[in-house]
Jmol script that loads the backbone (N, CA, C; Angstrom):
load data "model"
ATOM      1  N   MET A   1       0.836  -1.182   0.000  1.00  0.00           N
ATOM      2  CA  MET A   1       0.000   0.000   0.000  1.00  0.00           C
ATOM      3  C   MET A   1       0.882   1.246   0.000  1.00  0.00           C
ATOM      4  N   SER A   2       0.580   2.180  -0.873  1.00  0.00           N
ATOM      5  CA  SER A   2       1.361   3.407  -0.972  1.00  0.00           C
ATOM      6  C   SER A   2       1.078   4.329   0.201  1.00  0.00           C
ATOM      7  N   LEU A   3       2.114   5.045   0.577  1.00  0.00           N
ATOM      8  CA  LEU A   3       1.957   6.026   1.646  1.00  0.00           C
ATOM      9  C   LEU A   3       1.347   7.299   1.078  1.00  0.00           C
ATOM     10  N   SER A   4       0.574   7.975   1.900  1.00  0.00           N
ATOM     11  CA  SER A   4      -0.004   9.250   1.479  1.00  0.00           C
ATOM     12  C   SER A   4       1.082  10.323   1.484  1.00  0.00           C
ATOM     13  N   PHE A   5       0.762  11.438   0.870  1.00  0.00           N
ATOM     14  CA  PHE A   5       1.704  12.554   0.843  1.00  0.00           C
ATOM     15  C   PHE A   5       2.068  12.986   2.264  1.00  0.00           C
ATOM     16  N   LYS A   6       1.062  13.068   3.146  1.00  0.00           N
ATOM     17  CA  LYS A   6       1.301  13.482   4.534  1.00  0.00           C
ATOM     18  C   LYS A   6       2.234  12.508   5.248  1.00  0.00           C
ATOM     19  N   GLU A   7       2.026  11.213   5.011  1.00  0.00           N
ATOM     20  CA  GLU A   7       2.868  10.205   5.659  1.00  0.00           C
ATOM     21  C   GLU A   7       4.308  10.283   5.162  1.00  0.00           C
ATOM     22  N   ARG A   8       4.471  10.448   3.843  1.00  0.00           N
ATOM     23  CA  ARG A   8       5.821  10.578   3.282  1.00  0.00           C
ATOM     24  C   ARG A   8       6.510  11.822   3.816  1.00  0.00           C
ATOM     25  N   LYS A   9       5.769  12.930   3.883  1.00  0.00           N
ATOM     26  CA  LYS A   9       6.327  14.195   4.373  1.00  0.00           C
ATOM     27  C   LYS A   9       6.765  14.062   5.838  1.00  0.00           C
ATOM     28  N   LYS A  10       5.951  13.386   6.643  1.00  0.00           N
ATOM     29  CA  LYS A  10       6.273  13.182   8.050  1.00  0.00           C
ATOM     30  C   LYS A  10       7.559  12.354   8.197  1.00  0.00           C
ATOM     31  N   ILE A  11       7.688  11.304   7.389  1.00  0.00           N
ATOM     32  CA  ILE A  11       8.891  10.465   7.438  1.00  0.00           C
ATOM     33  C   ILE A  11      10.109  11.272   7.026  1.00  0.00           C
ATOM     34  N   LEU A  12       9.990  12.041   5.940  1.00  0.00           N
ATOM     35  CA  LEU A  12      11.129  12.827   5.462  1.00  0.00           C
ATOM     36  C   LEU A  12      11.564  13.880   6.467  1.00  0.00           C
ATOM     37  N   LYS A  13      10.616  14.449   7.216  1.00  0.00           N
ATOM     38  CA  LYS A  13      10.963  15.451   8.222  1.00  0.00           C
ATOM     39  C   LYS A  13      11.701  14.829   9.406  1.00  0.00           C
ATOM     40  N   SER A  14      11.405  13.555   9.682  1.00  0.00           N
ATOM     41  CA  SER A  14      12.004  12.913  10.851  1.00  0.00           C
ATOM     42  C   SER A  14      13.372  12.298  10.564  1.00  0.00           C
ATOM     43  N   ILE A  15      13.763  12.234   9.292  1.00  0.00           N
ATOM     44  CA  ILE A  15      15.037  11.615   8.911  1.00  0.00           C
ATOM     45  C   ILE A  15      16.029  12.695   8.502  1.00  0.00           C
ATOM     46  N   ASN A  16      17.278  12.522   8.904  1.00  0.00           N
ATOM     47  CA  ASN A  16      18.354  13.406   8.467  1.00  0.00           C
ATOM     48  C   ASN A  16      18.509  13.245   6.953  1.00  0.00           C
ATOM     49  N   THR A  17      18.501  14.320   6.220  1.00  0.00           N
ATOM     50  CA  THR A  17      18.610  14.296   4.761  1.00  0.00           C
ATOM     51  C   THR A  17      19.818  13.489   4.300  1.00  0.00           C
ATOM     52  N   LEU A  18      20.919  13.592   5.008  1.00  0.00           N
ATOM     53  CA  LEU A  18      22.142  12.897   4.604  1.00  0.00           C
ATOM     54  C   LEU A  18      22.024  11.389   4.735  1.00  0.00           C
ATOM     55  N   ASP A  19      21.045  10.914   5.505  1.00  0.00           N
ATOM     56  CA  ASP A  19      20.839   9.476   5.704  1.00  0.00           C
ATOM     57  C   ASP A  19      19.849   8.867   4.719  1.00  0.00           C
ATOM     58  N   LEU A  20      19.293   9.676   3.827  1.00  0.00           N
ATOM     59  CA  LEU A  20      18.331   9.168   2.849  1.00  0.00           C
ATOM     60  C   LEU A  20      19.046   8.428   1.714  1.00  0.00           C
ATOM     61  N   THR A  21      18.373   7.434   1.157  1.00  0.00           N
ATOM     62  CA  THR A  21      18.908   6.640   0.055  1.00  0.00           C
ATOM     63  C   THR A  21      18.009   6.822  -1.162  1.00  0.00           C
ATOM     64  N   PRO A  22      18.427   7.654  -2.134  1.00  0.00           N
ATOM     65  CA  PRO A  22      17.589   7.890  -3.318  1.00  0.00           C
ATOM     66  C   PRO A  22      17.540   6.681  -4.255  1.00  0.00           C
ATOM     67  N   ILE A  23      16.382   6.540  -4.925  1.00  0.00           N
ATOM     68  CA  ILE A  23      16.144   5.462  -5.888  1.00  0.00           C
ATOM     69  C   ILE A  23      15.618   6.094  -7.172  1.00  0.00           C
ATOM     70  N   LYS A  24      16.203   5.729  -8.318  1.00  0.00           N
ATOM     71  CA  LYS A  24      15.743   6.239  -9.618  1.00  0.00           C
ATOM     72  C   LYS A  24      14.397   5.615  -9.969  1.00  0.00           C
ATOM     73  N   LEU A  25      13.516   6.420 -10.559  1.00  0.00           N
ATOM     74  CA  LEU A  25      12.231   5.920 -11.032  1.00  0.00           C
ATOM     75  C   LEU A  25      12.161   5.866 -12.557  1.00  0.00           C
ATOM     76  N   TYR A  26      13.166   6.441 -13.233  1.00  0.00           N
ATOM     77  CA  TYR A  26      13.189   6.466 -14.687  1.00  0.00           C
ATOM     78  C   TYR A  26      14.551   6.022 -15.204  1.00  0.00           C
ATOM     79  N   SER A  27      14.573   5.630 -16.457  1.00  0.00           N
ATOM     80  CA  SER A  27      15.823   5.208 -17.085  1.00  0.00           C
ATOM     81  C   SER A  27      16.562   6.421 -17.640  1.00  0.00           C
ATOM     82  N   GLU A  28      17.756   6.169 -18.133  1.00  0.00           N
ATOM     83  CA  GLU A  28      18.569   7.254 -18.668  1.00  0.00           C
ATOM     84  C   GLU A  28      19.413   6.772 -19.829  1.00  0.00           C
ATOM     85  N   ILE A  29      19.929   7.761 -20.557  1.00  0.00           N
ATOM     86  CA  ILE A  29      20.889   7.519 -21.636  1.00  0.00           C
ATOM     87  C   ILE A  29      22.116   8.362 -21.306  1.00  0.00           C
ATOM     88  N   GLU A  30      23.293   7.775 -21.452  1.00  0.00           N
ATOM     89  CA  GLU A  30      24.532   8.520 -21.212  1.00  0.00           C
ATOM     90  C   GLU A  30      25.233   8.732 -22.545  1.00  0.00           C
ATOM     91  N   ASN A  31      25.678   9.977 -22.800  1.00  0.00           N
ATOM     92  CA  ASN A  31      26.379  10.247 -24.058  1.00  0.00           C
ATOM     93  C   ASN A  31      27.886  10.111 -23.872  1.00  0.00           C
ATOM     94  N   ASN A  32      28.641  10.396 -24.911  1.00  0.00           N
ATOM     95  CA  ASN A  32      30.101  10.235 -24.881  1.00  0.00           C
ATOM     96  C   ASN A  32      30.786  11.164 -23.884  1.00  0.00           C
ATOM     97  N   ASP A  33      30.152  12.284 -23.560  1.00  0.00           N
ATOM     98  CA  ASP A  33      30.733  13.248 -22.620  1.00  0.00           C
ATOM     99  C   ASP A  33      30.336  12.946 -21.173  1.00  0.00           C
ATOM    100  N   GLU A  34      29.752  11.768 -20.938  1.00  0.00           N
ATOM    101  CA  GLU A  34      29.278  11.335 -19.621  1.00  0.00           C
ATOM    102  C   GLU A  34      28.139  12.209 -19.097  1.00  0.00           C
ATOM    103  N   LEU A  35      27.428  12.879 -20.009  1.00  0.00           N
ATOM    104  CA  LEU A  35      26.246  13.634 -19.623  1.00  0.00           C
ATOM    105  C   LEU A  35      25.036  12.736 -19.789  1.00  0.00           C
ATOM    106  N   ILE A  36      24.106  12.857 -18.853  1.00  0.00           N
ATOM    107  CA  ILE A  36      22.961  11.963 -18.819  1.00  0.00           C
ATOM    108  C   ILE A  36      21.693  12.671 -19.265  1.00  0.00           C
ATOM    109  N   THR A  37      20.874  11.937 -20.003  1.00  0.00           N
ATOM    110  CA  THR A  37      19.545  12.374 -20.382  1.00  0.00           C
ATOM    111  C   THR A  37      18.563  11.406 -19.737  1.00  0.00           C
ATOM    112  N   VAL A  38      17.664  11.930 -18.900  1.00  0.00           N
ATOM    113  CA  VAL A  38      16.669  11.109 -18.216  1.00  0.00           C
ATOM    114  C   VAL A  38      15.463  10.975 -19.139  1.00  0.00           C
ATOM    115  N   ILE A  39      14.965   9.753 -19.279  1.00  0.00           N
ATOM    116  CA  ILE A  39      13.828   9.455 -20.143  1.00  0.00           C
ATOM    117  C   ILE A  39      12.571   9.369 -19.271  1.00  0.00           C
ATOM    118  N   VAL A  40      11.642  10.319 -19.473  1.00  0.00           N
ATOM    119  CA  VAL A  40      10.423  10.407 -18.669  1.00  0.00           C
ATOM    120  C   VAL A  40       9.209  10.211 -19.574  1.00  0.00           C
ATOM    121  N   PRO A  41       8.372   9.206 -19.283  1.00  0.00           N
ATOM    122  CA  PRO A  41       7.174   9.009 -20.115  1.00  0.00           C
ATOM    123  C   PRO A  41       6.222  10.200 -20.023  1.00  0.00           C
ATOM    124  N   LYS A  42       5.599  10.545 -21.147  1.00  0.00           N
ATOM    125  CA  LYS A  42       4.654  11.661 -21.158  1.00  0.00           C
ATOM    126  C   LYS A  42       3.350  11.296 -20.464  1.00  0.00           C
ATOM    127  N   PHE A  43       2.971  10.027 -20.543  1.00  0.00           N
ATOM    128  CA  PHE A  43       1.710   9.578 -19.949  1.00  0.00           C
ATOM    129  C   PHE A  43       1.945   8.327 -19.116  1.00  0.00           C
ATOM    130  N   LYS A  44       1.213   8.214 -18.015  1.00  0.00           N
ATOM    131  CA  LYS A  44       1.320   7.032 -17.162  1.00  0.00           C
ATOM    132  C   LYS A  44       0.085   6.143 -17.275  1.00  0.00           C
ATOM    133  N   ASN A  45      -1.029   6.714 -17.666  1.00  0.00           N
ATOM    134  CA  ASN A  45      -2.265   5.970 -17.816  1.00  0.00           C
ATOM    135  C   ASN A  45      -2.169   5.072 -19.056  1.00  0.00           C
ATOM    136  N   LYS A  46      -2.348   3.771 -18.873  1.00  0.00           N
ATOM    137  CA  LYS A  46      -2.170   2.814 -19.967  1.00  0.00           C
ATOM    138  C   LYS A  46      -3.122   3.061 -21.137  1.00  0.00           C
ATOM    139  N   ILE A  47      -4.327   3.472 -20.841  1.00  0.00           N
ATOM    140  CA  ILE A  47      -5.305   3.732 -21.906  1.00  0.00           C
ATOM    141  C   ILE A  47      -4.869   4.938 -22.738  1.00  0.00           C
ATOM    142  N   VAL A  48      -4.440   5.996 -22.069  1.00  0.00           N
ATOM    143  CA  VAL A  48      -3.971   7.196 -22.777  1.00  0.00           C
ATOM    144  C   VAL A  48      -2.744   6.853 -23.611  1.00  0.00           C
ATOM    145  N   VAL A  49      -1.838   6.073 -23.043  1.00  0.00           N
ATOM    146  CA  VAL A  49      -0.637   5.686 -23.787  1.00  0.00           C
ATOM    147  C   VAL A  49      -1.032   4.950 -25.067  1.00  0.00           C
ATOM    148  N   LYS A  50      -1.967   4.033 -24.954  1.00  0.00           N
ATOM    149  CA  LYS A  50      -2.388   3.234 -26.106  1.00  0.00           C
ATOM    150  C   LYS A  50      -3.076   4.086 -27.181  1.00  0.00           C
ATOM    151  N   LEU A  51      -3.886   5.060 -26.762  1.00  0.00           N
ATOM    152  CA  LEU A  51      -4.632   5.889 -27.701  1.00  0.00           C
ATOM    153  C   LEU A  51      -3.824   7.034 -28.290  1.00  0.00           C
ATOM    154  N   VAL A  52      -3.023   7.684 -27.454  1.00  0.00           N
ATOM    155  CA  VAL A  52      -2.346   8.919 -27.864  1.00  0.00           C
ATOM    156  C   VAL A  52      -0.930   8.684 -28.389  1.00  0.00           C
ATOM    157  N   SER A  53      -0.198   7.759 -27.793  1.00  0.00           N
ATOM    158  CA  SER A  53       1.209   7.552 -28.152  1.00  0.00           C
ATOM    159  C   SER A  53       1.459   7.323 -29.633  1.00  0.00           C
ATOM    160  N   PRO A  54       0.641   6.509 -30.315  1.00  0.00           N
ATOM    161  CA  PRO A  54       0.916   6.291 -31.750  1.00  0.00           C
ATOM    162  C   PRO A  54       0.849   7.566 -32.585  1.00  0.00           C
ATOM    163  N   LYS A  55       0.136   8.571 -32.103  1.00  0.00           N
ATOM    164  CA  LYS A  55      -0.020   9.820 -32.858  1.00  0.00           C
ATOM    165  C   LYS A  55       1.113  10.814 -32.596  1.00  0.00           C
ATOM    166  N   LEU A  56       1.934  10.531 -31.591  1.00  0.00           N
ATOM    167  CA  LEU A  56       3.002  11.448 -31.209  1.00  0.00           C
ATOM    168  C   LEU A  56       4.324  11.053 -31.844  1.00  0.00           C
ATOM    169  N   LYS A  57       5.166  12.036 -32.014  1.00  0.00           N
ATOM    170  CA  LYS A  57       6.509  11.779 -32.520  1.00  0.00           C
ATOM    171  C   LYS A  57       7.309  10.972 -31.501  1.00  0.00           C
ATOM    172  N   SER A  58       7.112  11.292 -30.220  1.00  0.00           N
ATOM    173  CA  SER A  58       7.790  10.596 -29.127  1.00  0.00           C
ATOM    174  C   SER A  58       6.834  10.488 -27.945  1.00  0.00           C
ATOM    175  N   ASP A  59       6.881   9.370 -27.258  1.00  0.00           N
ATOM    176  CA  ASP A  59       5.984   9.199 -26.113  1.00  0.00           C
ATOM    177  C   ASP A  59       6.682   9.456 -24.785  1.00  0.00           C
ATOM    178  N   HIS A  60       7.820  10.136 -24.845  1.00  0.00           N
ATOM    179  CA  HIS A  60       8.543  10.472 -23.617  1.00  0.00           C
ATOM    180  C   HIS A  60       9.251  11.826 -23.764  1.00  0.00           C
ATOM    181  N   PHE A  61       9.565  12.396 -22.607  1.00  0.00           N
ATOM    182  CA  PHE A  61      10.364  13.625 -22.550  1.00  0.00           C
ATOM    183  C   PHE A  61      11.814  13.231 -22.330  1.00  0.00           C
ATOM    184  N   LYS A  62      12.730  14.033 -22.835  1.00  0.00           N
ATOM    185  CA  LYS A  62      14.157  13.829 -22.601  1.00  0.00           C
ATOM    186  C   LYS A  62      14.664  15.012 -21.786  1.00  0.00           C
ATOM    187  N   ILE A  63      15.068  14.734 -20.554  1.00  0.00           N
ATOM    188  CA  ILE A  63      15.555  15.766 -19.649  1.00  0.00           C
ATOM    189  C   ILE A  63      17.078  15.681 -19.595  1.00  0.00           C
ATOM    190  N   LYS A  64      17.752  16.679 -20.158  1.00  0.00           N
ATOM    191  CA  LYS A  64      19.213  16.672 -20.211  1.00  0.00           C
ATOM    192  C   LYS A  64      19.785  17.296 -18.932  1.00  0.00           C
ATOM    193  N   LEU A  65      20.728  16.590 -18.327  1.00  0.00           N
ATOM    194  CA  LEU A  65      21.370  17.061 -17.106  1.00  0.00           C
ATOM    195  C   LEU A  65      22.764  17.588 -17.419  1.00  0.00           C
ATOM    196  N   ASP A  66      23.205  18.593 -16.663  1.00  0.00           N
ATOM    197  CA  ASP A  66      24.562  19.109 -16.818  1.00  0.00           C
ATOM    198  C   ASP A  66      25.535  18.142 -16.129  1.00  0.00           C
ATOM    199  N   LYS A  67      26.823  18.505 -16.100  1.00  0.00           N
ATOM    200  CA  LYS A  67      27.821  17.581 -15.538  1.00  0.00           C
ATOM    201  C   LYS A  67      27.576  17.320 -14.054  1.00  0.00           C
ATOM    202  N   PHE A  68      27.140  18.317 -13.316  1.00  0.00           N
ATOM    203  CA  PHE A  68      26.841  18.143 -11.900  1.00  0.00           C
ATOM    204  C   PHE A  68      25.637  17.218 -11.720  1.00  0.00           C
ATOM    205  N   GLY A  69      24.541  17.520 -12.409  1.00  0.00           N
ATOM    206  CA  GLY A  69      23.332  16.705 -12.315  1.00  0.00           C
ATOM    207  C   GLY A  69      23.566  15.289 -12.798  1.00  0.00           C
ATOM    208  N   SER A  70      24.358  15.140 -13.864  1.00  0.00           N
ATOM    209  CA  SER A  70      24.668  13.811 -14.390  1.00  0.00           C
ATOM    210  C   SER A  70      25.443  12.978 -13.377  1.00  0.00           C
ATOM    211  N   THR A  71      26.370  13.609 -12.682  1.00  0.00           N
ATOM    212  CA  THR A  71      27.142  12.891 -11.673  1.00  0.00           C
ATOM    213  C   THR A  71      26.253  12.459 -10.522  1.00  0.00           C
ATOM    214  N   VAL A  72      25.392  13.365 -10.058  1.00  0.00           N
ATOM    215  CA  VAL A  72      24.458  13.006  -8.982  1.00  0.00           C
ATOM    216  C   VAL A  72      23.577  11.849  -9.438  1.00  0.00           C
ATOM    217  N   TRP A  73      22.990  11.955 -10.636  1.00  0.00           N
ATOM    218  CA  TRP A  73      22.099  10.913 -11.143  1.00  0.00           C
ATOM    219  C   TRP A  73      22.812   9.560 -11.220  1.00  0.00           C
ATOM    220  N   SER A  74      24.052   9.581 -11.689  1.00  0.00           N
ATOM    221  CA  SER A  74      24.793   8.320 -11.841  1.00  0.00           C
ATOM    222  C   SER A  74      25.103   7.670 -10.492  1.00  0.00           C
ATOM    223  N   LYS A  75      25.157   8.458  -9.434  1.00  0.00           N
ATOM    224  CA  LYS A  75      25.433   7.923  -8.091  1.00  0.00           C
ATOM    225  C   LYS A  75      24.177   7.364  -7.426  1.00  0.00           C
ATOM    226  N   ILE A  76      23.005   7.694  -7.948  1.00  0.00           N
ATOM    227  CA  ILE A  76      21.756   7.203  -7.370  1.00  0.00           C
ATOM    228  C   ILE A  76      21.552   5.765  -7.822  1.00  0.00           C
ATOM    229  N   ASN A  77      21.651   4.842  -6.851  1.00  0.00           N
ATOM    230  CA  ASN A  77      21.547   3.420  -7.203  1.00  0.00           C
ATOM    231  C   ASN A  77      20.710   2.613  -6.204  1.00  0.00           C
ATOM    232  N   GLY A  78      20.062   3.297  -5.264  1.00  0.00           N
ATOM    233  CA  GLY A  78      19.254   2.591  -4.279  1.00  0.00           C
ATOM    234  C   GLY A  78      20.054   2.046  -3.112  1.00  0.00           C
ATOM    235  N   LYS A  79      21.371   2.273  -3.128  1.00  0.00           N
ATOM    236  CA  LYS A  79      22.242   1.791  -2.054  1.00  0.00           C
ATOM    237  C   LYS A  79      23.050   2.924  -1.427  1.00  0.00           C
ATOM    238  N   THR A  80      23.373   3.929  -2.232  1.00  0.00           N
ATOM    239  CA  THR A  80      24.236   5.025  -1.801  1.00  0.00           C
ATOM    240  C   THR A  80      23.416   6.122  -1.135  1.00  0.00           C
ATOM    241  N   LYS A  81      23.802   6.506   0.060  1.00  0.00           N
ATOM    242  CA  LYS A  81      23.112   7.561   0.805  1.00  0.00           C
ATOM    243  C   LYS A  81      23.548   8.933   0.289  1.00  0.00           C
ATOM    244  N   VAL A  82      22.735   9.938   0.564  1.00  0.00           N
ATOM    245  CA  VAL A  82      23.007  11.305   0.119  1.00  0.00           C
ATOM    246  C   VAL A  82      24.377  11.769   0.608  1.00  0.00           C
ATOM    247  N   ASP A  83      24.729  11.443   1.836  1.00  0.00           N
ATOM    248  CA  ASP A  83      26.023  11.836   2.399  1.00  0.00           C
ATOM    249  C   ASP A  83      27.181  11.329   1.535  1.00  0.00           C
ATOM    250  N   GLN A  84      27.108  10.084   1.095  1.00  0.00           N
ATOM    251  CA  GLN A  84      28.168   9.515   0.259  1.00  0.00           C
ATOM    252  C   GLN A  84      28.178  10.152  -1.122  1.00  0.00           C
ATOM    253  N   ILE A  85      27.007  10.476  -1.662  1.00  0.00           N
ATOM    254  CA  ILE A  85      26.935  11.149  -2.964  1.00  0.00           C
ATOM    255  C   ILE A  85      27.648  12.494  -2.887  1.00  0.00           C
ATOM    256  N   ILE A  86      27.426  13.233  -1.802  1.00  0.00           N
ATOM    257  CA  ILE A  86      28.081  14.534  -1.618  1.00  0.00           C
ATOM    258  C   ILE A  86      29.597  14.361  -1.542  1.00  0.00           C
ATOM    259  N   LYS A  87      30.061  13.371  -0.799  1.00  0.00           N
ATOM    260  CA  LYS A  87      31.509  13.108  -0.696  1.00  0.00           C
ATOM    261  C   LYS A  87      32.108  12.765  -2.057  1.00  0.00           C
ATOM    262  N   ASP A  88      31.385  11.950  -2.838  1.00  0.00           N
ATOM    263  CA  ASP A  88      31.864  11.584  -4.171  1.00  0.00           C
ATOM    264  C   ASP A  88      31.940  12.800  -5.094  1.00  0.00           C
ATOM    265  N   LEU A  89      30.946  13.702  -4.975  1.00  0.00           N
ATOM    266  CA  LEU A  89      30.956  14.938  -5.777  1.00  0.00           C
ATOM    267  C   LEU A  89      32.146  15.812  -5.415  1.00  0.00           C
ATOM    268  N   LYS A  90      32.400  15.955  -4.135  1.00  0.00           N
ATOM    269  CA  LYS A  90      33.518  16.789  -3.670  1.00  0.00           C
ATOM    270  C   LYS A  90      34.834  16.207  -4.179  1.00  0.00           C
ATOM    271  N   ARG A  91      34.940  14.881  -4.153  1.00  0.00           N
ATOM    272  CA  ARG A  91      36.145  14.214  -4.630  1.00  0.00           C
ATOM    273  C   ARG A  91      36.323  14.436  -6.139  1.00  0.00           C
ATOM    274  N   LYS A  92      35.233  14.368  -6.895  1.00  0.00           N
ATOM    275  CA  LYS A  92      35.316  14.514  -8.357  1.00  0.00           C
ATOM    276  C   LYS A  92      35.538  15.955  -8.790  1.00  0.00           C
ATOM    277  N   PHE A  93      34.798  16.903  -8.192  1.00  0.00           N
ATOM    278  CA  PHE A  93      34.844  18.294  -8.653  1.00  0.00           C
ATOM    279  C   PHE A  93      35.771  19.191  -7.847  1.00  0.00           C
ATOM    280  N   GLY A  94      36.154  18.780  -6.656  1.00  0.00           N
ATOM    281  CA  GLY A  94      37.061  19.571  -5.829  1.00  0.00           C
ATOM    282  C   GLY A  94      36.542  20.969  -5.579  1.00  0.00           C
ATOM    283  N   ASP A  95      37.361  21.963  -5.903  1.00  0.00           N
ATOM    284  CA  ASP A  95      36.994  23.362  -5.659  1.00  0.00           C
ATOM    285  C   ASP A  95      36.022  23.907  -6.701  1.00  0.00           C
ATOM    286  N   ASP A  96      35.748  23.132  -7.762  1.00  0.00           N
ATOM    287  CA  ASP A  96      34.791  23.578  -8.784  1.00  0.00           C
ATOM    288  C   ASP A  96      33.364  23.593  -8.259  1.00  0.00           C
ATOM    289  N   ILE A  97      33.134  22.910  -7.167  1.00  0.00           N
ATOM    290  CA  ILE A  97      31.785  22.869  -6.586  1.00  0.00           C
ATOM    291  C   ILE A  97      31.807  23.575  -5.232  1.00  0.00           C
ATOM    292  N   GLN A  98      30.951  24.551  -5.105  1.00  0.00           N
ATOM    293  CA  GLN A  98      30.831  25.320  -3.869  1.00  0.00           C
ATOM    294  C   GLN A  98      29.537  24.947  -3.165  1.00  0.00           C
ATOM    295  N   GLU A  99      29.532  24.979  -1.859  1.00  0.00           N
ATOM    296  CA  GLU A  99      28.340  24.661  -1.054  1.00  0.00           C
ATOM    297  C   GLU A  99      27.728  23.344  -1.507  1.00  0.00           C
ATOM    298  N   GLU A 100      28.567  22.315  -1.580  1.00  0.00           N
ATOM    299  CA  GLU A 100      28.132  21.025  -2.136  1.00  0.00           C
ATOM    300  C   GLU A 100      26.984  20.378  -1.360  1.00  0.00           C
ATOM    301  N   HIS A 101      26.952  20.547  -0.028  1.00  0.00           N
ATOM    302  CA  HIS A 101      25.855  19.958   0.757  1.00  0.00           C
ATOM    303  C   HIS A 101      24.514  20.566   0.358  1.00  0.00           C
ATOM    304  N   GLU A 102      24.449  21.882   0.389  1.00  0.00           N
ATOM    305  CA  GLU A 102      23.201  22.575   0.077  1.00  0.00           C
ATOM    306  C   GLU A 102      22.784  22.347  -1.380  1.00  0.00           C
ATOM    307  N   ARG A 103      23.730  22.459  -2.280  1.00  0.00           N
ATOM    308  CA  ARG A 103      23.431  22.317  -3.702  1.00  0.00           C
ATOM    309  C   ARG A 103      22.944  20.897  -4.032  1.00  0.00           C
ATOM    310  N   THR A 104      23.614  19.905  -3.480  1.00  0.00           N
ATOM    311  CA  THR A 104      23.254  18.516  -3.771  1.00  0.00           C
ATOM    312  C   THR A 104      21.902  18.150  -3.167  1.00  0.00           C
ATOM    313  N   THR A 105      21.679  18.504  -1.908  1.00  0.00           N
ATOM    314  CA  THR A 105      20.395  18.160  -1.286  1.00  0.00           C
ATOM    315  C   THR A 105      19.244  18.893  -1.977  1.00  0.00           C
ATOM    316  N   LYS A 106      19.468  20.130  -2.383  1.00  0.00           N
ATOM    317  CA  LYS A 106      18.425  20.876  -3.097  1.00  0.00           C
ATOM    318  C   LYS A 106      18.103  20.192  -4.427  1.00  0.00           C
ATOM    319  N   PHE A 107      19.130  19.772  -5.159  1.00  0.00           N
ATOM    320  CA  PHE A 107      18.925  19.100  -6.442  1.00  0.00           C
ATOM    321  C   PHE A 107      18.205  17.762  -6.248  1.00  0.00           C
ATOM    322  N   ILE A 108      18.608  16.996  -5.249  1.00  0.00           N
ATOM    323  CA  ILE A 108      17.975  15.690  -4.991  1.00  0.00           C
ATOM    324  C   ILE A 108      16.505  15.881  -4.634  1.00  0.00           C
ATOM    325  N   PHE A 109      16.186  16.887  -3.830  1.00  0.00           N
ATOM    326  CA  PHE A 109      14.783  17.112  -3.487  1.00  0.00           C
ATOM    327  C   PHE A 109      13.986  17.656  -4.674  1.00  0.00           C
ATOM    328  N   GLN A 110      14.629  18.365  -5.589  1.00  0.00           N
ATOM    329  CA  GLN A 110      13.950  18.773  -6.824  1.00  0.00           C
ATOM    330  C   GLN A 110      13.616  17.539  -7.655  1.00  0.00           C
ATOM    331  N   LEU A 111      14.549  16.600  -7.738  1.00  0.00           N
ATOM    332  CA  LEU A 111      14.281  15.352  -8.443  1.00  0.00           C
ATOM    333  C   LEU A 111      13.117  14.607  -7.796  1.00  0.00           C
ATOM    334  N   TYR A 112      13.091  14.617  -6.468  1.00  0.00           N
ATOM    335  CA  TYR A 112      12.013  13.941  -5.734  1.00  0.00           C
ATOM    336  C   TYR A 112      10.659  14.616  -5.987  1.00  0.00           C
ATOM    337  N   GLU A 113      10.637  15.939  -5.891  1.00  0.00           N
ATOM    338  CA  GLU A 113       9.388  16.685  -6.083  1.00  0.00           C
ATOM    339  C   GLU A 113       8.847  16.530  -7.503  1.00  0.00           C
ATOM    340  N   GLN A 114       9.733  16.376  -8.469  1.00  0.00           N
ATOM    341  CA  GLN A 114       9.314  16.189  -9.861  1.00  0.00           C
ATOM    342  C   GLN A 114       8.952  14.735 -10.168  1.00  0.00           C
ATOM    343  N   GLY A 115       9.167  13.850  -9.198  1.00  0.00           N
ATOM    344  CA  GLY A 115       8.808  12.444  -9.377  1.00  0.00           C
ATOM    345  C   GLY A 115       9.840  11.619 -10.122  1.00  0.00           C
ATOM    346  N   PHE A 116      11.077  12.111 -10.240  1.00  0.00           N
ATOM    347  CA  PHE A 116      12.130  11.373 -10.928  1.00  0.00           C
ATOM    348  C   PHE A 116      12.750  10.312 -10.034  1.00  0.00           C
ATOM    349  N   ILE A 117      12.721  10.560  -8.721  1.00  0.00           N
ATOM    350  CA  ILE A 117      13.298   9.628  -7.757  1.00  0.00           C
ATOM    351  C   ILE A 117      12.348   9.466  -6.572  1.00  0.00           C
ATOM    352  N   SER A 118      12.643   8.477  -5.761  1.00  0.00           N
ATOM    353  CA  SER A 118      11.984   8.301  -4.474  1.00  0.00           C
ATOM    354  C   SER A 118      13.087   8.008  -3.471  1.00  0.00           C
ATOM    355  N   PHE A 119      12.723   7.675  -2.262  1.00  0.00           N
ATOM    356  CA  PHE A 119      13.710   7.326  -1.263  1.00  0.00           C
ATOM    357  C   PHE A 119      13.390   5.948  -0.691  1.00  0.00           C
ATOM    358  N   LYS A 120      14.398   5.174  -0.487  1.00  0.00           N
ATOM    359  CA  LYS A 120      14.242   3.814   0.043  1.00  0.00           C
ATOM    360  C   LYS A 120      13.496   3.829   1.370  1.00  0.00           C
ATOM    361  N   GLU A 121      13.700   4.864   2.156  1.00  0.00           N
ATOM    362  CA  GLU A 121      13.117   4.953   3.491  1.00  0.00           C
ATOM    363  C   GLU A 121      11.608   5.181   3.483  1.00  0.00           C
ATOM    364  N   ILE A 122      11.039   5.603   2.363  1.00  0.00           N
ATOM    365  CA  ILE A 122       9.591   5.853   2.330  1.00  0.00           C
ATOM    366  C   ILE A 122       8.854   4.901   1.392  1.00  0.00           C
ATOM    367  N   ASN A 123       9.527   3.904   0.888  1.00  0.00           N
ATOM    368  CA  ASN A 123       8.860   2.916   0.013  1.00  0.00           C
ATOM    369  C   ASN A 123       8.318   1.770   0.803  1.00  0.00           C
TER     370      ASN A 123
END
end "model"
wireframe off; spacefill off
backbone 0.3
color backbone group
């Protein structure tokens, strides 16, 4: 049984953000420059997909991520906690990334709010 929005919000408030384990909900394509494009279906309703998809050029959106977003996305595997993702980013980008904790957690929660990811702790 799925948790309600209120239940998920309550769980997320009670857990330290750095202890969360993100899980991808969509697939991706990686190009030669190690930049990732997330593949998001335009429709989730099976009937709409069956009726509308054949008339469309593409039945999904392609969301292109920059080098920072691509690195974060590639680290999301359902096992790695946010804290470790931040450490890996700092190791990869060094001084090129400023305020890595705030920037990374903000990006991860944007992915969550847009429905691209979930968290192991609320599934």
